[in-house]
N, C-alpha and C positions, 0 to 999 in steps of 0.2 A: 439494560444495564446502564446506569448513570455513571459518567466519567467525571470525576472531580477535576475541574479545571483550575490548576494552580499555576502561579507565575514563577515559582521557584525553578531555576534552570536545572537543578539537580534532578528534578522529577520529570522533566520534559520527555526524556527517552521512555520512561515507564508509562507516561500518559500516551505516547505514540503507540506503544505495544498494546495497551488496553484497547485503544481505538481500532487498531488493525485486527484484533481478535473478533470484532463485531462484523467484519465484512463476511457476508455469507459465501458459502461454496458456490462457484459458478458466477461470481460477481467480482468486479474490480473497482477500485477507486484510485484517486490520484494523490500525489504528495501534497499538492495545493489544497485539495479537499480536506485532507487530514489536518493540515495547518489551520485552515479556516475554521474547522470544527473545534479546534483547541483554542480558538480566539487569538491565534498567532498567524494571521493571513500572509505575512511576509516571511514565514519560516519554512517554506516548502523544502529548501535545501537541507535544513536541519532535520526535517523528517527523514530525508534520504540518508543522512548520516546515522540517525538512530537505527534505521532498518539495516544499514550496512553492518552495524555493530550488534545486531540481534543475536543473542546467545541461544535462543530456543526457536529455531525456524519451524519446527513441527508444531509448537504451541502457538507461535505468532506467525501467521501465514503471510509473510512479507511478499511472497510472489504475487499476491493479489493487488499490489500497488504498482501503478504504471504512470507514465508521463501523461500530461493532459490530452495529447493528441492520440493516445492509445498505444504509443510505441513502448517497447520493453526496454529495460535497463541493460545496456551493454556491460555494465559493471555489477550485474546481479551477483551478490556475494556468495551464493550457494550453488555455483555451477555455471554461471554466465547466462546470457540472453536465451540460448537454446534450451537450457534447463528450465528457465522461467516459463517459456512458451509451452514446454512439455507438461509442466505442472498445471498450468491453466487449461490446456487442452484436455487433460485427464478429468478436469472438473466440468467440462462441457463448454468452456469459453471458446467462442469462434473468432476468427480473424478475417480482416479484409487486407489481403496481401500480408504485410508484416506488422500490422497494427490490430489491436483488439477492437472488435466491433463494439464501440462505446455506446451506440444507440441501444443495443440489446443487453449489454452486461454492466453498464456503469451503475455503481451504488452510491447514492447520496445519503449522507447522514441527516437525520431530522432531529 
């Protein structure tokens, strides 16, 4: 699927949602990776805002987006950090202590 990269701020959240839909089950990516893919490398925080406002968490699997070090979001909008961990674990994502095993599960967009 090709994502149309537009600079219009009104479309940024929708672009984020389309990118997040591309993350395969059992994989995770980072806020920064999404921002970089959308040619907005300094907008990782805005990616987080978009995901926090996600109106379709079943369609847009925002639980697959984590911090660069593999840690989970304490402000995960759909049930908190424990819920995010539970959703990822159900998909087979493994953890090293409290962080996702990024060596095994990191998804990079090409």
